[in-house]
VOKOL-287172 format. One record per residue (C-alpha): residue number from 1; residue in one letter; x, y, z. Coordinates in Angstrom, 2 decimals. Layout:
N
(NUM,A,(X,Y,Z))
...
This chain:
311
(1,M,(0.16,-0.06,-0.05))
(2,S,(1.32,3.47,-0.75))
(3,N,(1.89,6.08,1.95))
(4,I,(3.42,9.65,2.20))
(5,V,(4.61,10.88,5.72))
(6,M,(5.15,14.66,6.20))
(7,K,(6.49,16.67,9.01))
(8,L,(3.71,19.95,9.57))
(9,T,(3.76,22.62,11.68))
(10,S,(1.05,22.10,14.42))
(11,T,(-0.92,25.13,13.09))
(12,T,(-1.69,22.69,9.39))
(13,Q,(-2.18,19.71,12.05))
(14,K,(-5.24,21.32,14.04))
(15,E,(-6.29,22.57,10.15))
(16,I,(-6.23,18.60,9.21))
(17,M,(-8.12,17.60,12.05))
(18,N,(-10.72,20.20,11.27))
(19,Y,(-10.44,19.28,7.79))
(20,Y,(-11.30,15.58,8.15))
(21,S,(-13.14,15.94,11.48))
(22,Q,(-16.33,14.32,9.82))
(23,N,(-14.05,11.41,8.90))
(24,T,(-13.04,10.84,12.52))
(25,I,(-11.97,7.01,13.37))
(26,E,(-10.48,5.78,16.94))
(27,R,(-6.86,4.68,16.75))
(28,K,(-5.60,3.69,20.08))
(29,A,(-1.86,2.77,18.26))
(30,P,(1.22,4.49,20.06))
(31,G,(1.72,8.10,19.74))
(32,V,(-1.20,8.78,17.33))
(33,I,(-3.27,11.91,18.22))
(34,F,(-5.59,11.73,15.57))
(35,A,(-6.89,9.33,12.34))
(36,A,(-9.37,9.69,10.07))
(37,K,(-10.48,7.50,7.34))
(38,L,(-11.63,8.16,4.20))
(39,P,(-13.13,5.64,1.58))
(40,D,(-9.56,5.42,-0.28))
(41,C,(-7.41,6.99,2.07))
(42,A,(-6.34,6.74,6.22))
(43,I,(-5.00,10.23,7.77))
(44,T,(-3.26,9.82,10.73))
(45,I,(-1.35,12.53,12.90))
(46,Y,(1.56,11.66,15.50))
(47,S,(2.92,13.46,18.36))
(48,S,(5.84,13.42,16.91))
(49,G,(4.10,15.88,14.08))
(50,K,(4.76,13.85,11.37))
(51,V,(1.60,13.18,9.12))
(52,M,(0.74,10.03,7.27))
(53,F,(-1.50,9.81,4.09))
(54,Q,(-2.28,5.89,3.40))
(55,G,(-3.54,4.26,0.65))
(56,G,(-4.82,4.56,-3.25))
(57,G,(-5.88,8.08,-2.79))
(58,C,(-2.54,9.33,-0.63))
(59,E,(-1.14,11.78,-3.09))
(60,R,(-4.42,13.43,-3.41))
(61,E,(-5.22,13.96,0.33))
(62,A,(-1.39,14.94,1.11))
(63,K,(-1.21,17.51,-2.17))
(64,H,(-3.73,19.65,-0.10))
(65,W,(-0.92,20.44,3.16))
(66,E,(2.17,20.40,0.58))
(67,A,(2.84,24.29,1.11))
(68,S,(3.09,23.46,4.64))
(69,T,(5.67,20.63,5.01))
(70,E,(8.79,21.33,7.25))
(71,D,(10.67,19.14,5.31))
(72,T,(10.67,17.30,2.29))
(73,P,(7.65,14.66,2.33))
(74,T,(8.88,11.21,1.77))
(75,M,(6.99,8.18,-0.39))
(76,T,(7.17,4.64,-0.18))
(77,L,(5.72,2.73,-3.07))
(78,S,(4.13,-0.82,-2.37))
(79,K,(5.92,-3.55,-4.30))
(80,G,(5.27,-4.24,-8.00))
(81,D,(6.89,-6.84,-10.28))
(82,A,(10.42,-6.60,-11.31))
(83,L,(10.66,-4.08,-14.73))
(84,P,(13.17,-3.94,-17.39))
(85,K,(15.34,-1.35,-16.69))
(86,N,(14.98,0.42,-20.16))
(87,L,(11.24,0.40,-19.56))
(88,S,(10.44,3.82,-20.24))
(89,S,(12.26,3.61,-23.81))
(90,L,(10.13,0.67,-24.70))
(91,A,(6.98,0.56,-27.17))
(92,V,(4.56,0.16,-23.87))
(93,M,(0.55,-0.17,-23.57))
(94,G,(-0.62,1.23,-20.43))
(95,S,(-3.37,1.97,-18.10))
(96,D,(-5.11,3.54,-15.57))
(97,E,(-7.78,4.81,-13.62))
(98,T,(-10.01,7.62,-11.66))
(99,G,(-12.79,8.36,-9.43))
(100,T,(-12.42,5.69,-7.24))
(101,G,(-12.24,7.77,-4.11))
(102,D,(-14.86,10.65,-5.31))
(103,Y,(-18.23,10.37,-3.89))
(104,F,(-19.71,12.25,-6.59))
(105,G,(-18.98,11.23,-10.21))
(106,P,(-18.34,7.42,-11.96))
(107,I,(-15.29,5.77,-12.23))
(108,T,(-13.26,6.29,-15.56))
(109,V,(-9.94,3.66,-16.95))
(110,A,(-8.10,4.68,-19.77))
(111,A,(-5.80,2.43,-21.93))
(112,V,(-3.16,4.11,-24.26))
(113,Y,(-0.31,2.63,-26.57))
(114,V,(2.98,4.66,-26.82))
(115,P,(5.18,3.44,-29.69))
(116,Q,(8.78,3.98,-29.63))
(117,D,(8.53,6.51,-32.56))
(118,K,(6.14,8.57,-30.39))
(119,L,(7.88,8.47,-27.08))
(120,E,(9.89,11.58,-27.28))
(121,L,(6.36,13.90,-29.17))
(122,V,(4.57,12.44,-26.07))
(123,K,(7.07,13.79,-23.70))
(124,E,(7.14,17.27,-25.65))
(125,L,(3.38,17.30,-25.04))
(126,G,(3.99,17.50,-21.41))
(127,V,(2.88,14.48,-20.50))
(128,K,(3.43,13.45,-16.72))
(129,D,(1.56,12.22,-13.79))
(130,S,(-2.06,13.42,-13.71))
(131,K,(-1.39,14.52,-9.88))
(132,M,(1.21,16.64,-11.12))
(133,L,(-0.69,18.56,-13.53))
(134,K,(-3.60,20.84,-13.15))
(135,D,(-7.17,19.91,-14.38))
(136,D,(-7.34,22.82,-16.87))
(137,Y,(-3.79,22.01,-18.20))
(138,M,(-5.00,18.24,-18.68))
(139,L,(-8.43,19.21,-20.48))
(140,Q,(-5.82,21.35,-22.81))
(141,I,(-3.81,18.57,-23.78))
(142,A,(-5.96,16.00,-24.15))
(143,P,(-7.56,16.27,-27.31))
(144,D,(-3.47,15.95,-28.87))
(145,L,(-3.34,12.96,-26.86))
(146,K,(-6.37,11.62,-28.43))
(147,A,(-5.67,12.10,-31.78))
(148,T,(-1.88,10.88,-31.35))
(149,L,(-2.27,7.88,-29.41))
(150,P,(-4.46,4.89,-30.14))
(151,H,(-6.45,4.83,-26.68))
(152,C,(-9.45,3.30,-25.24))
(153,V,(-11.69,5.59,-21.92))
(154,L,(-14.50,3.65,-20.28))
(155,T,(-17.10,5.34,-17.77))
(156,L,(-18.41,3.52,-15.44))
(157,H,(-21.55,5.52,-14.58))
(158,N,(-22.96,5.80,-11.31))
(159,E,(-26.35,4.10,-11.57))
(160,K,(-24.39,1.05,-13.16))
(161,Y,(-22.16,1.02,-10.32))
(162,N,(-24.34,1.25,-8.01))
(163,T,(-26.48,-1.71,-9.27))
(164,V,(-22.91,-3.80,-9.61))
(165,Q,(-21.93,-2.95,-6.30))
(166,K,(-25.17,-3.48,-4.21))
(167,A,(-25.16,-7.12,-6.20))
(168,G,(-21.94,-7.87,-4.61))
(169,T,(-18.89,-6.74,-7.03))
(170,S,(-16.39,-4.85,-4.98))
(171,Q,(-14.52,-1.75,-6.11))
(172,G,(-11.47,-3.88,-7.14))
(173,K,(-13.26,-6.14,-8.95))
(174,M,(-14.83,-3.09,-11.33))
(175,K,(-11.50,-1.64,-11.72))
(176,A,(-10.19,-5.32,-12.80))
(177,L,(-12.98,-5.57,-15.30))
(178,L,(-12.70,-1.96,-16.33))
(179,H,(-8.59,-2.51,-17.31))
(180,N,(-8.65,-5.61,-18.79))
(181,Q,(-12.04,-4.42,-20.93))
(182,A,(-10.23,-1.26,-22.48))
(183,L,(-6.64,-3.18,-22.70))
(184,C,(-8.40,-5.74,-24.66))
(185,H,(-10.17,-3.55,-26.86))
(186,L,(-7.05,-1.51,-27.08))
(187,L,(-4.98,-4.36,-28.47))
(188,K,(-7.75,-5.20,-31.24))
(189,K,(-7.11,-1.36,-32.31))
(190,I,(-3.63,-1.37,-32.44))
(191,A,(-3.55,-5.41,-34.01))
(192,P,(-1.29,-6.47,-35.68))
(193,E,(1.07,-4.07,-33.97))
(194,K,(1.51,-5.33,-30.43))
(195,P,(3.03,-3.15,-27.55))
(196,E,(6.72,-4.76,-25.69))
(197,Y,(4.94,-4.87,-22.63))
(198,V,(1.45,-3.95,-21.51))
(199,L,(1.66,-1.90,-17.74))
(200,I,(-1.23,-1.51,-15.59))
(201,D,(-0.80,0.97,-12.57))
(202,Q,(-1.32,-1.45,-9.69))
(203,F,(-4.11,-1.29,-7.44))
(204,A,(-4.07,-4.80,-6.51))
(205,E,(-1.64,-7.87,-6.42))
(206,R,(-1.32,-9.75,-9.68))
(207,K,(-3.01,-13.02,-8.59))
(208,T,(-6.05,-10.52,-6.69))
(209,Y,(-6.14,-8.93,-10.40))
(210,Y,(-6.48,-12.05,-12.71))
(211,N,(-8.80,-13.42,-9.77))
(212,Y,(-11.07,-10.58,-10.41))
(213,I,(-11.47,-11.30,-14.46))
(214,K,(-11.00,-14.68,-14.54))
(215,N,(-14.56,-15.30,-16.10))
(216,E,(-14.13,-13.22,-18.56))
(217,K,(-14.09,-14.37,-22.47))
(218,E,(-11.16,-12.23,-23.09))
(219,I,(-7.92,-11.83,-20.86))
(220,V,(-4.94,-10.19,-21.32))
(221,T,(-1.88,-11.90,-20.20))
(222,E,(0.92,-11.18,-22.14))
(223,N,(3.84,-9.51,-21.17))
(224,V,(1.88,-7.66,-18.46))
(225,L,(3.42,-6.21,-15.55))
(226,F,(2.26,-4.49,-12.36))
(227,A,(3.55,-1.39,-10.93))
(228,T,(2.35,1.08,-8.21))
(229,K,(3.20,5.20,-9.56))
(230,A,(3.33,3.24,-12.60))
(231,E,(2.65,7.09,-14.31))
(232,Q,(6.43,8.06,-13.50))
(233,I,(7.80,4.95,-14.86))
(234,H,(6.77,5.03,-18.56))
(235,V,(4.52,7.83,-20.38))
(236,A,(1.39,5.65,-21.72))
(237,V,(0.88,4.81,-18.07))
(238,A,(1.10,8.52,-17.61))
(239,A,(-1.21,9.82,-20.63))
(240,A,(-3.63,7.41,-19.53))
(241,S,(-3.89,9.01,-15.70))
(242,I,(-4.68,11.95,-17.88))
(243,L,(-7.28,11.03,-20.20))
(244,A,(-9.07,8.70,-17.50))
(245,R,(-8.93,12.12,-15.62))
(246,C,(-10.05,14.14,-18.21))
(247,A,(-13.22,11.33,-19.10))
(248,F,(-13.93,12.21,-15.34))
(249,L,(-14.01,15.80,-14.97))
(250,Q,(-16.38,16.08,-18.41))
(251,E,(-18.83,13.51,-16.44))
(252,M,(-18.86,15.55,-13.31))
(253,D,(-19.67,18.72,-15.33))
(254,K,(-22.24,16.61,-17.35))
(255,L,(-23.64,15.25,-14.38))
(256,S,(-23.38,18.95,-12.28))
(257,R,(-25.66,20.31,-15.12))
(258,Q,(-27.95,17.47,-14.62))
(259,I,(-28.25,18.35,-11.38))
(260,G,(-28.23,21.79,-11.28))
(261,I,(-25.72,22.23,-8.49))
(262,T,(-21.61,22.31,-8.60))
(263,L,(-20.36,19.02,-7.22))
(264,P,(-17.46,18.82,-5.58))
(265,K,(-14.39,16.19,-5.84))
(266,G,(-13.47,13.98,-2.78))
(267,A,(-15.19,12.64,-0.13))
(268,S,(-14.75,15.55,2.31))
(269,H,(-17.34,17.27,4.75))
(270,Q,(-17.80,19.53,1.99))
(271,V,(-19.56,17.15,-0.30))
(272,D,(-21.53,15.91,2.94))
(273,E,(-22.93,19.45,2.78))
(274,I,(-24.05,19.20,-1.60))
(275,A,(-25.16,15.78,-1.38))
(276,A,(-27.64,16.83,2.10))
(277,Q,(-28.54,19.72,-0.29))
(278,I,(-29.68,17.62,-2.94))
(279,L,(-31.20,15.30,-0.79))
(280,L,(-33.41,18.10,0.34))
(281,A,(-34.32,19.72,-2.61))
(282,Q,(-34.51,16.53,-5.13))
(283,G,(-34.58,13.39,-2.95))
(284,E,(-32.50,9.96,-2.81))
(285,E,(-33.32,9.16,-6.26))
(286,A,(-31.28,12.07,-7.62))
(287,L,(-28.68,11.87,-5.17))
(288,Y,(-28.65,8.16,-6.30))
(289,S,(-28.06,9.17,-9.59))
(290,V,(-25.14,10.81,-9.35))
(291,T,(-22.90,9.38,-6.50))
(292,K,(-21.64,6.14,-5.25))
(293,W,(-24.53,5.11,-2.76))
(294,H,(-22.88,2.95,-0.72))
(295,F,(-20.35,5.57,0.65))
(296,A,(-20.24,6.68,4.21))
(297,N,(-21.01,10.29,2.55))
(298,T,(-24.26,8.84,1.93))
(299,R,(-25.41,8.36,5.85))
(300,K,(-23.58,11.65,6.62))
(301,A,(-25.38,13.58,4.46))
(302,S,(-28.81,11.84,5.29))
(303,H,(-27.52,12.92,8.91))
(304,I,(-27.49,16.40,7.89))
(305,A,(-30.38,16.75,5.61))
(306,S,(-32.61,15.39,8.93))
(307,K,(-31.23,18.25,11.09))
(308,K,(-32.23,21.25,8.91))
(309,R,(-35.73,19.34,8.45))
(310,N,(-36.18,19.37,12.02))
(311,F,(-34.49,22.95,12.45))
């Protein structure tokens, strides 16, 4: 599991406690003075002044507080496959996803193929890890990426997400199915050409990933590599992360227009407040249609809405 550890000022620690106050959990581990849990990230503050962000959403959450660090953040990456030393210079098909930790909006997955003769061009376009780029910039370069590189982008809309989740499909399995489907589509699109490797931004161990998709008719297995922070390893995954992010942003804009209110990203208290507004004004059906219903935000929004009704 990925984690980021920061040494933060006491003022910033208090800000973090306030920011995540609605997500507080009890942790009795030695030295822990505060703990909170989001769907994809755990936040822990220690008496030493260090703050750990742990889980798939650690970079997103840590980024809020980077300006307040007392020293350079340290990051520990979970283990993936042993990678070829020259992987960054090879023709690679990469896949990545976004939206998994956001209460509002879909999950989007993208697969991108970068042949060797396009590597330098892709770098010139400014491709890097989407978490290091502003949304406006990604939306600006996405059309050029789509015009330059073979790609496949899939969107799991909220109502479908809620249906399969209610039927017992975990979010991890949903992601595995989407990654495999995007890669299958893209391999067919570029055939008979083949990438030297397929690089998946790792969200599950290899065995778990293939167990999730074992019943699929088509499964990508040839020269597949798994690595955490894969968007920093090859531009194919970086490009995929950008296209996935842009698809998510565009869908969020669409849903905001549909619901008549700007939907916030993430799973914070602000999200709970907006969800409560939707509940009060439009009812459960409207909220269900734009959210990942099983998130704790639904319960929190219902509690907020109930208080306002009785006020």
